[in-house]
N, C-alpha and C positions, 0 to 999 in steps of 0.2 A: 449469546446474541450474535447473529451473523451480520457482518459488515462487508459491503461490496464497493470497490472503487476501480475505475479503469487505470491500467498501467500501460506504459509504452515500453516495449522491448526493442532494442536496436542491436543488430549484429555488427560488431566491429571486428577487426582483424582476427583476434584470437579469443574474444570474449563477447558476452552479451551484457549490455548495459540496460538498466531499468530505472524508470522514474515515474512518479505519480503527478500528472499535470495539475490535478485539483489540489494537491498538497505540496506546494513549493518549498515548505520548510524541510521536507524530507530530501536529503541529498541523494543524487543518483548513486546507485551501487551496481556492482557487476560481479560476474562469475564466469566460470569456464563454459557453461552451457545453459540453455534456457530452463531446463528442469531444475537445476540448482538455484538459479536466480528466481524462478517462480516460487519455490519453497521459501526462500529468504524474503520475498515480497510479502508473503502471508504474515510472517513474523514481524517485519518492519511495520506493516499496516496495523497489526494488533497492538504492538507496543506504542505506536504513535497515538492511536485512539485512546488507550488507557491513560497515557501521559496527559493528553489534552483534557480528558475528562477529570483527572485528578486536580488539575490547576484551573478547572472550570472555564476553559477557553472554548469559544465556538469552533466547531469543526465544520468545514464547508460541505455542502451536499455534493454527492458524486455527479459527474457529467454523464450524459448518455454516450457510451462508447460508439454507438452506431452513427452519431453525428460528428465524430472526431475524424480528422484526416491524418493518416499515417504518412510519415516522410519516407524518404528512400531508405531501404533496408530496415524499416520499422514495422512492427505489428502492434496492435492495440487489443488488449484482452482484459476482461474483468478479473480482479483478484478477490477471492472470497476468503474471509477469515472469521473464525469464531473467537471473538474477543474475550469470552469468558475464561478461556485458558490463560490469558495474560493478566488476569486480576488476582492471581495467587499471591497471597500476602499483602494485598492492597486493601486498606481499610475504608477508602472513600467510595467503593463501588455502589453501595446502597443509597448513598446520599446524592448521587449525581445522575446516573442513567436509569 
């Protein structure tokens, strides 16, 4: 199952920081370049979604990235992740989503 959320990437001195505005429980994370951070964002989103589904908590709907305003040195892009790959070994998948 494909999940899509907007992420904000900000270039700082020697790294790129990413956060999900719609998912404030996910702490910002960073890496040396955008490609590395974008790959991590897919995993972070997938694991977050599976965790929230397991504990049966509501997951907010994603915002429309086209309506969001980027700050200075920021870009907003959608993160696409297939959450099925994060359900490995999880027993609750069929009971919740």
